[in-house]
C-alpha positions in Angstrom: 59.0 46.1 -30.4 60.8 44.8 -33.5 59.8 41.1 -34.1 61.2 38.4 -36.4 59.5 35.4 -38.0 60.7 31.8 -37.6 61.1 30.6 -41.2 60.4 27.0 -40.2 57.2 27.5 -38.2 56.0 30.8 -39.6 55.5 32.4 -36.1 57.3 35.2 -34.2 60.7 34.3 -32.8 60.7 34.4 -28.9 62.2 37.6 -27.6 65.4 37.8 -25.6 65.0 38.2 -21.9 63.8 41.6 -20.7 65.7 42.9 -17.8 63.9 46.2 -17.4 60.5 47.6 -18.4 58.8 50.9 -17.4 55.1 51.2 -18.3 51.7 52.6 -17.2 48.4 50.7 -16.8 44.9 52.2 -17.1 43.0 48.9 -16.8 43.5 45.5 -15.4 46.5 44.2 -17.3 47.5 40.5 -17.9 51.2 39.9 -18.4 52.8 37.2 -20.6 56.1 35.5 -19.8 58.7 37.1 -22.0 59.9 33.6 -23.0 56.5 32.4 -24.1 55.2 35.6 -25.7 54.8 35.6 -29.5 53.6 39.1 -30.2 52.5 40.9 -27.1 54.0 44.0 -25.6 52.6 43.2 -22.1 55.5 40.9 -21.0 57.3 40.4 -17.8 60.8 41.8 -17.1 63.3 41.2 -14.3 62.7 44.8 -13.0 59.4 46.5 -13.7 58.5 50.1 -12.8 54.7 50.4 -13.0 52.4 53.5 -12.8 48.6 53.1 -12.4 46.5 55.9 -13.8 43.7 55.1 -11.3 43.1 53.1 -8.2 41.9 49.5 -7.7 43.7 48.1 -10.8 45.2 44.6 -11.0 48.5 43.7 -12.5 47.9 40.0 -13.4 50.8 37.6 -13.4 51.1 34.9 -16.2 50.0 31.3 -15.6 52.5 29.6 -13.2 52.6 26.3 -15.1 54.5 28.0 -17.9 57.4 29.0 -15.7 59.8 27.3 -13.3 59.8 27.6 -9.5 62.0 30.6 -8.5 60.9 32.8 -11.5 61.3 36.4 -10.0 60.1 39.9 -10.9 61.0 43.1 -9.0 58.0 45.4 -9.2 58.1 49.1 -8.1 55.1 51.5 -7.9 56.3 54.7 -9.5 52.8 56.3 -9.6 50.5 57.8 -7.0 47.8 55.1 -7.0 48.0 51.7 -5.3 47.7 48.7 -7.6 47.4 44.9 -6.8 49.6 42.2 -8.1 47.5 39.0 -8.5 47.8 35.4 -9.8 46.2 34.3 -13.1 42.7 34.1 -11.5 43.1 37.5 -9.9 43.7 36.3 -6.3 45.8 38.9 -4.4 49.5 38.3 -4.2 50.4 41.8 -2.8 49.0 45.3 -3.0 51.8 47.8 -3.8 51.4 51.3 -2.5 53.0 54.4 -4.1 56.8 54.3 -3.8 57.0 50.7 -2.6 59.0 48.0 -4.3 58.3 44.2 -3.9 60.2 41.2 -5.2 57.5 38.6 -6.3 58.7 35.1 -6.9 57.1 31.7 -7.8 57.4 29.0 -5.1 55.0 26.3 -6.6 54.1 26.0 -10.3 51.9 22.9 -10.0 48.7 24.8 -10.8 47.8 27.6 -13.2 47.5 30.1 -10.3 50.6 28.8 -8.6 51.9 29.8 -5.1 53.6 33.2 -4.9 55.8 34.8 -2.3 57.0 38.4 -2.0 59.7 40.4 -0.2 59.2 44.1 0.3 62.2 46.3 -0.5 62.9 49.6 1.3 65.6 52.1 2.0 68.0 50.4 4.4 65.4 48.1 5.9 63.0 45.3 4.9 59.9 43.9 6.5 57.7 40.8 6.0 54.4 41.3 4.0 51.1 40.6 5.8 49.8 38.7 2.8 52.8 36.4 2.8 52.3 35.6 6.5 48.5 35.0 6.2 47.4 31.3 6.6 44.7 29.2 8.3 43.0 31.5 10.9 44.8 34.7 9.6 44.2 37.1 6.9 46.0 40.2 5.5 44.4 43.5 6.5 46.5 45.9 4.5 50.0 45.6 6.0 48.5 44.0 9.1 47.4 40.5 10.0 43.9 39.8 11.3 42.3 36.7 12.9 39.5 35.0 10.9 37.3 31.9 11.6 35.8 30.8 8.2 32.4 29.2 8.5 32.0 25.8 6.7 28.6 24.2 6.5 28.6 20.3 6.5 25.7 17.9 6.3 27.5 14.6 5.7 29.9 12.6 7.9 33.4 14.1 7.4 37.0 13.5 8.6 38.4 16.7 10.1 41.9 17.4 8.9 44.5 20.1 9.3 42.7 22.1 6.6 39.9 22.8 9.1 42.2 24.7 11.6 40.5 27.7 13.1 37.3 27.0 11.1 33.7 27.1 12.4 32.0 23.9 11.2 28.2 24.4 11.1 26.4 21.0 11.1 23.2 21.2 9.1 22.3 17.5 8.6 20.4 14.9 10.7 22.2 12.6 13.0 25.9 12.4 12.1 29.5 11.7 13.2 32.8 13.7 12.7 36.0 11.7 12.8 39.5 13.4 13.1 43.0 13.0 11.7 45.4 11.7 14.4 46.3 14.1 17.2 50.0 13.8 16.1 49.1 14.8 12.6 47.0 17.8 13.7 49.6 18.9 16.1 49.8 20.8 19.4 47.8 24.1 19.1 45.4 22.9 16.4 41.8 23.9 17.1 38.4 23.9 15.4 34.9 25.0 16.5 31.6 23.1 16.0 27.9 24.1 16.1 25.0 21.7 15.6 22.4 23.6 13.6 21.0 20.3 12.2 18.1 18.1 13.1 19.9 15.2 14.9 22.7 14.6 17.4 26.3 15.2 16.2 29.0 12.9 17.5 32.6 14.1 17.7 34.7 10.9 17.6 38.5 11.3 17.3 40.8 8.3 17.3 42.3 9.4 20.6 40.2 10.5 23.6 38.3 13.7 23.9 37.7 15.0 27.5 38.9 11.6 28.6 36.1 9.8 26.8 35.9 8.0 23.4 33.6 10.7 22.0 31.3 13.6 22.9 27.8 14.4 21.5 26.5 17.8 20.5 22.7 17.9 20.6 20.8 20.2 18.4 21.6 23.9 19.2 24.8 23.0 21.1 28.4 24.1 20.2 32.0 23.8 21.5 35.6 24.5 20.6 37.8 21.4 20.2 41.6 21.8 20.8 44.4 19.3 20.2 47.6 19.1 22.3 49.3 16.7 19.9 48.3 13.6 21.9 44.6 14.0 22.9 41.6 16.3 22.4 39.7 18.6 24.7 36.5 20.5 24.3 36.1 24.1 25.5 33.0 26.3 26.0 30.6 23.4 25.4 27.2 24.8 26.0 23.9 23.1 26.7 20.6 24.3 25.2 18.8 26.4 27.8 15.7 27.1 25.7 13.9 24.1 24.2 11.6 24.3 21.2 9.8 21.2 20.1 9.0 20.1 16.6 6.1 17.8 15.7 5.7 15.3 12.9 2.3 13.9 12.0 2.8 10.9 9.7 0.4 8.2 8.4 1.6 4.6 8.8 -1.5 3.1 7.3 -1.2 -0.5 6.2 1.3 -2.9 7.6 5.0 -3.8 7.6 8.0 -1.4 8.0 7.9 2.4 7.8 11.5 3.9 7.7 11.9 7.5 8.8 14.2 9.8 6.9 16.8 11.7 8.8 14.7 14.8 8.5 11.6 13.0 9.8 13.5 11.5 12.7 14.7 15.0 13.6 11.2 15.9 14.9 10.9 15.7 18.7 7.2 14.8 18.7 6.3 11.8 16.6 2.6 11.3 16.0 1.5 8.3 13.9 -1.9 8.1 12.3 -3.9 6.0 9.8 -5.6 2.6 9.8 -3.1 -0.2 10.2 -4.0 -3.6 8.8 -1.1 -5.5 10.4 1.7 -5.0 12.8 3.9 -1.9 12.0 7.6 -1.3 12.7 8.6 2.4 12.6 12.4 2.3 11.9 14.5 5.3 13.2 18.2 6.1 12.4 20.8 4.4 14.6 21.9 7.6 16.4 21.4 8.8 19.9 18.2 10.8 19.9 15.0 11.2 21.9 11.3 11.3 20.9 7.9 11.9 22.4 5.8 9.2 20.6 2.0 9.2 20.2 0.1 6.2 18.6 -3.0 7.8 17.1 -3.7 4.9 14.7 -6.7 2.6 14.4 -6.8 -1.1 13.8 -6.2 -4.0 16.2 -2.4 -4.3 15.6 0.8 -3.2 17.4 3.1 -0.3 16.5 6.8 -0.6 17.5 9.5 2.1 17.3 12.9 0.4 16.7 16.2 0.7 14.8 16.8 -1.4 11.6 18.7 -4.1 13.4 18.0 -3.5 17.1 15.1 -3.9 19.5 12.3 -1.4 20.0 9.5 -0.2 22.2 5.8 -1.0 21.6 3.6 2.2 21.7 0.1 1.1 22.4 -2.8 2.7 20.5 -4.1 5.9 22.1 -1.1 6.2 24.4 2.1 8.4 24.6 5.6 7.4 25.5 9.0 9.0 25.8 11.6 6.9 24.1 15.2 7.3 23.0 17.8 5.6 20.8 21.0 4.6 22.7 22.9 4.2 19.4 21.8 0.5 19.0 18.2 0.0 20.3 15.1 2.1 21.0 14.3 1.9 24.7 11.9 3.5 27.2 13.3 6.8 28.6 11.2 6.4 31.8 11.3 3.3 33.9 8.8 2.4 36.6 11.7 2.1 39.0 11.8 0.9 42.6 11.3 3.1 45.7 9.9 3.3 49.2 6.4 4.6 50.0 6.5 6.9 53.0 2.8 7.5 53.4 -0.5 6.0 52.2 -3.7 7.7 53.1 -7.0 5.9 53.3 -10.7 6.8 52.7 -13.7 5.8 54.7 -14.1 2.7 52.6 -10.8 1.3 53.8 -9.4 0.2 57.2 -5.8 0.0 58.4 -4.7 3.4 57.3 -3.1 5.9 57.0 0.1 3.9 56.7 3.4 5.7 57.5 5.7 2.7 57.6 4.1 -0.7 57.1 0.6 -2.0 57.5 -2.3 -3.8 55.9 -5.3 -2.2 54.1 -8.7 -3.9 54.1 -12.1 -3.0 52.7 -14.8 -1.8 55.1 -17.7 -4.2 55.6 -20.9 -3.3 53.8 -23.0 -5.6 56.1 -24.0 -7.8 53.2 -24.1 -11.4 54.4 -21.8 -13.7 52.5 -23.6 -16.6 50.7 -25.3 -17.8 47.6 -28.4 -15.9 46.4 -31.2 -17.2 44.1 -33.0 -20.5 44.2 -35.3 -22.5 42.0 -38.2 -20.5 43.3 -36.6 -17.1 43.8 -34.3 -14.6 42.1 -31.5 -12.5 43.7 -31.8 -8.7 44.0 -28.8 -6.5 44.7 -27.9 -2.8 45.5 -24.6 -1.5 44.1 -23.0 1.8 45.2 -21.0 4.2 43.1 -17.8 2.3 43.7 -19.2 -1.0 42.5 -19.7 -2.5 46.0 -22.7 -4.6 47.0 -24.5 -2.8 49.8 -27.6 -4.9 50.0 -28.6 -8.4 48.7 -31.8 -10.5 49.1 -33.9 -13.1 47.4 -37.3 -12.4 45.8 -39.8 -15.2 45.3 -40.9 -16.0 41.7 -44.6 -15.2 41.8 -45.8 -18.3 39.8 -44.0 -21.5 39.0 -46.0 -24.3 37.2 -45.2 -27.9 38.1 -47.5 -30.1 35.9 -48.7 -33.3 37.3 -48.2 -35.2 34.0 -45.8 -35.2 31.1 -46.4 -33.1 28.0 -46.0 -29.7 26.5 -46.7 -26.7 28.8 -49.1 -24.1 27.3 -50.5 -20.9 28.9 -54.2 -21.1 29.3 -54.7 -17.8 31.2 -52.8 -15.3 33.3 -50.6 -17.3 35.7 -52.3 -20.5 34.5 -50.7 -23.3 32.5 -51.6 -26.8 31.5 -49.8 -29.9 30.2 -50.8 -31.0 26.7 -49.9 -34.1 24.5 -50.3 -34.9 20.8 -52.6 -38.0 20.2 -53.6 -39.9 17.0 -56.9 -40.6 15.4 -58.3 -42.7 12.5 -55.6 -43.4 10.0 -53.2 -41.2 12.1 -50.7 -42.6 14.6 -48.5 -40.6 17.0 -45.3 -41.8 18.6 -43.9 -40.0 21.7 -46.8 -37.6 21.8 -45.7 -36.1 25.2 -42.2 -35.4 23.9 -40.5 -37.1 26.9 -38.4 -39.5 24.8 -37.9 -37.3 21.8 -39.8 -35.3 19.2 -43.3 -36.5 18.4 -43.6 -38.5 15.1 -46.9 -38.4 13.2 -47.6 -41.0 10.5 -50.6 -42.3 8.5 -52.1 -45.8 8.8 -54.4 -47.8 6.5 -56.2 -46.1 3.5 -57.0 -42.4 3.7 -60.8 -42.1 2.9 -62.0 -39.8 0.2 -63.8 -37.8 2.8 -60.4 -37.0 4.4 -58.7 -36.1 1.0 -57.6 -39.6 0.1 -58.7 -42.2 -2.6 -59.7 -45.1 -0.3 -57.5 -47.3 -2.4 -54.0 -48.6 -2.0 -52.8 -48.3 -5.7 -53.8 -46.8 -9.0 -54.2 -49.0 -12.1 -51.5 -48.3 -14.6 -52.7 -46.5 -17.8 -56.3 -46.1 -16.5 -58.2 -42.9 -15.9 -59.4 -42.2 -12.3 -63.1 -41.6 -12.0 -64.5 -40.1 -8.8 -67.5 -41.8 -7.0 -68.5 -39.4 -4.3 -67.1 -40.5 -0.9 -66.7 -44.1 -2.2 -63.3 -45.3 -3.4 -62.3 -44.0 -6.8 -63.0 -46.1 -10.0 -60.8 -46.7 -13.0 -61.5 -46.8 -16.7 -59.1 -48.9 -18.8 -57.9 -47.4 -22.2 -59.6 -50.1 -24.3 -58.9 -50.4 -28.0 -56.4 -48.2 -30.0 -58.1 -44.9 -30.9 -60.7 -45.0 -28.2 -61.5 -42.0 -26.1 -63.4 -41.3 -22.8 -67.0 -41.4 -23.8 -69.8 -40.2 -21.5 -72.6 -42.7 -21.0 -74.8 -40.1 -19.3 -73.9 -41.0 -15.7 -70.4 -42.4 -16.1 -67.4 -42.6 -18.4 -66.3 -45.5 -20.6 -63.6 -46.2 -23.1 -65.1 -46.3 -26.6 -64.6 -45.3 -30.3 -65.4 -41.8 -31.3 -67.1 -41.6 -34.8 -65.4 -39.1 -37.2 -62.6 -38.2 -34.9 -59.2 -39.2 -36.4 -56.7 -40.5 -33.8 -53.3 -39.2 -33.0 -51.4 -41.3 -35.5 -47.7 -40.5 -35.1 -45.3 -38.9 -32.6 -41.5 -38.7 -32.7 -39.2 -37.2 -30.1 -35.6 -36.2 -30.5 -33.8 -37.9 -27.6 -30.2 -37.3 -28.6 -28.1 -34.0 -28.8 -26.5 -33.4 -32.2 -23.7 -30.9 -33.1 -23.5 -29.3 -36.6 -19.9 -28.0 -36.8 -20.3 -26.0 -40.0 -23.9 -25.0 -40.5 -24.1 -22.6 -43.4 -26.6 -21.3 -45.9 -27.4 -24.8 -47.3 -30.0 -26.8 -45.4 -28.9 -29.8 -43.4 -31.3 -32.6 -42.3 -32.0 -32.7 -38.6 -30.8 -36.2 -37.4 -33.6 -38.6 -36.2 -36.2 -35.8 -36.5 -39.1 -37.3 -38.7 -42.6 -38.9 -38.3 -44.8 -40.8 -40.7 -48.6 -41.2 -41.0 -51.0 -42.9 -43.5 -54.3 -40.9 -44.3 -57.4 -43.0 -44.7 -58.7 -40.9 -47.6 -57.3 -38.4 -50.1 -59.4 -35.7 -48.4 -57.9 -36.2 -45.0 -55.6 -33.5 -43.7 -52.7 -33.8 -41.4 -52.1 -31.5 -38.4 -48.3 -31.2 -38.1 -47.1 -29.7 -34.7 -43.9 -29.8 -32.7 -40.9 -27.9 -31.6 -37.1 -28.0 -32.3 -34.7 -26.7 -29.6 -31.5 -25.1 -31.1 -28.4 -23.3 -29.8 -25.3 -21.8 -31.4 -21.6 -20.9 -30.5 -22.3 -17.3 -31.7 -25.2 -14.9 -32.2 -27.1 -16.1 -35.3 -30.4 -16.8 -37.0 -31.2 -20.5 -37.3 -33.9 -21.4 -40.0 -36.0 -24.5 -39.9 -38.1 -26.0 -42.8 -40.5 -28.9 -42.5 -40.7 -31.2 -45.6 -43.3 -33.7 -46.6 -41.2 -36.1 -48.5 -39.0 -33.7 -50.6 -41.5 -30.9 -50.6 -41.1 -27.9 -48.3 -44.5 -27.3 -46.5 -43.4 -24.9 -43.7 -40.5 -22.5 -42.9 -39.7 -20.7 -39.6 -36.6 -19.3 -37.8 -35.3 -18.2 -34.4 -32.6 -15.7 -33.3 -30.1 -17.7 -31.2 -27.9 -15.7 -28.8 -24.5 -16.8 -27.8 -25.4 -17.7 -24.2 -26.3 -20.7 -22.1 -29.6 -22.3 -22.9 -31.4 -23.4 -26.1 -34.0 -21.5 -28.1 -37.2 -23.2 -29.5 -38.6 -23.0 -33.0 -42.2 -24.1 -32.6 -44.5 -25.0 -35.5 -48.2 -26.0 -36.0 -49.9 -26.1 -39.3 -52.4 -28.2 -41.3 -51.3 -30.0 -44.5 -53.2 -31.6 -47.3 -51.1 -34.5 -48.6 -54.0 -35.7 -50.9 -53.0 -39.4 -50.7 -53.8 -42.6 -48.9 -50.2 -43.7 -48.9 -47.8 -43.2 -46.0 -46.3 -39.7 -45.9 -43.2 -38.7 -43.9 -42.6 -35.3 -42.4 -39.0 -34.3 -41.5 -36.9 -31.2 -40.6 -33.9 -29.4 -42.1 -31.9 -26.4 -40.6 -29.5 -23.8 -41.9 -27.9 -20.4 -41.0 -28.9 -17.9 -43.7 -26.3 -15.3 -42.6 -23.0 -17.4 -42.6 -21.4 -20.4 -41.1 -21.7 -21.2 -37.4 -21.5 -24.2 -35.0 -25.1 -25.2 -34.1 -26.6 -27.7 -31.7 -30.0 -29.4 -31.4 -31.5 -30.6 -28.1 -28.6 -29.1 -26.1 -27.2 -25.7 -25.1 -23.9 -24.2 -26.5 -22.0 -25.5 -23.5 -22.8 -29.1 -24.5 -25.4 -29.6 -21.7 -28.5 -31.5 -22.7 -31.7 -29.6 -22.0 -34.7 -30.9 -20.0 -37.3 -30.2 -22.8 -37.3 -32.5 -25.9 -37.7 -31.6 -29.5 -40.5 -33.5 -31.2 -42.9 -33.9 -34.2 -46.6 -34.8 -33.7 -48.9 -35.8 -36.6 -52.7 -35.9 -36.2 -55.2 -36.9 -39.0 -58.0 -34.4 -39.3 -61.0 -33.9 -41.6 
């Protein structure tokens, strides 16, 4: 084909309309509209004679959106092989056999594939093409029309429209509902088929009536055909399931509160609930007509109720089974106790008054046991019970031994079948109130002075500050402290207060009675507040025994170091590891010092943390609580 170039746009100039083309195809061939083609020889023409070199080839029409409605091509098969004219997506428009001619025209260009019609040409006669006549429920079978029922699987609630004519709708979801376009819209003669292959009931609910009712329900496995007469709907061939298969769900509902079943879970016929429940449990099922066999296999002293989200329900007691169903609003018992008439009641030998065939009164047969009260203050009752729980014999048996004391007191066993009444009485220095226990519990108290022979002192008070001296079974004696520095001195047969030659007295003692906090105790020694004692030696050769303890604590794990000074001189150093825990830690010391003076000397304490800075406490724990033990310094003159 000769082509020309548009000098303004530098592209081929559109060709003039082709009225006739004759060509051969050896593969699927896509045509271009002659008025949109830029440089392609496969263009449409008003009349096309086409020969296919092999069978099963497609002649593909251009996109419909590029042409106007009514665009027409007359296509004649001049070859021996049939070829198929298709739309842009290769959907069949018409299969043209050898020697046939078809006029193909565009009736709707709103999509790329478009809607195409065709008219077959012949010699002297014309006939409608099967593909042109095919619609919902029909398909082209060569030149013939066939009936088809396309299957459509649905699992969600859907409105059934005219597009579902002659379809088989296979429901695969749980409980669901199908609504319909109006009967006047669907028209007389519209029909559709339904099958419930899902796990819950399917409700068919048109706006108008169906079978004279507002709706019908297809249970699982059921099917029917629904036809419209333009005003109402009717179902045909509705079948009921003749063979029943049960499905079983075992589900733990442990805990408490609400357990909501999914549609799939609610589709199981047998519902078995397990687990330990710690509170009342509500099992919520979908609000759709369905039926269940429920078994409560839980443990725990609480209730289990099957119900809908907003409706009422049924309590399934632990260890029991119930048949329940949802009526579309609530879960209710499927089996009621009901009311009826008893026609016959048989009786065993234990009953009288039967058998009853109409009305009558049943009574228990007498067991010959005398009615009355059994057991007294001197006897116990004995009974014989048969296998049905009835008393067949009753009597009294005397208690073999009952003691009735002649006086008040406590009963004690003195021998086999022998008892005696005893009381509690007092003695010297011991008094007893209510010794027989009649008016209350006995009260034992001491009177007078407890003799030494009975573990006492034979005296009513102890002399303050004196030493107690034993005197055999006589009352204890007391030795007064005497002069300062005296000690207990043996006189050979007794003890007296007297001076001890050459023995220096305890000269000084200081206790730390207050708790002190050291907020920033570091590597430099700090004086321990109120922790010092002074003593005056009587000669330069006298020595001083320095003994005591300092209780310390800390806000963190640390070493606390203590040094004892005589005046300004360090005479002793010690330390303790203090853990960051409740309690205080002691730093004890005891040493002998030689001050070599007859003047007063003072001993004091200083502390530090050699490893850093901490918060330290004396005489208390690190929580600020004073301890029971007291830090102190004792000074003793020694030779």
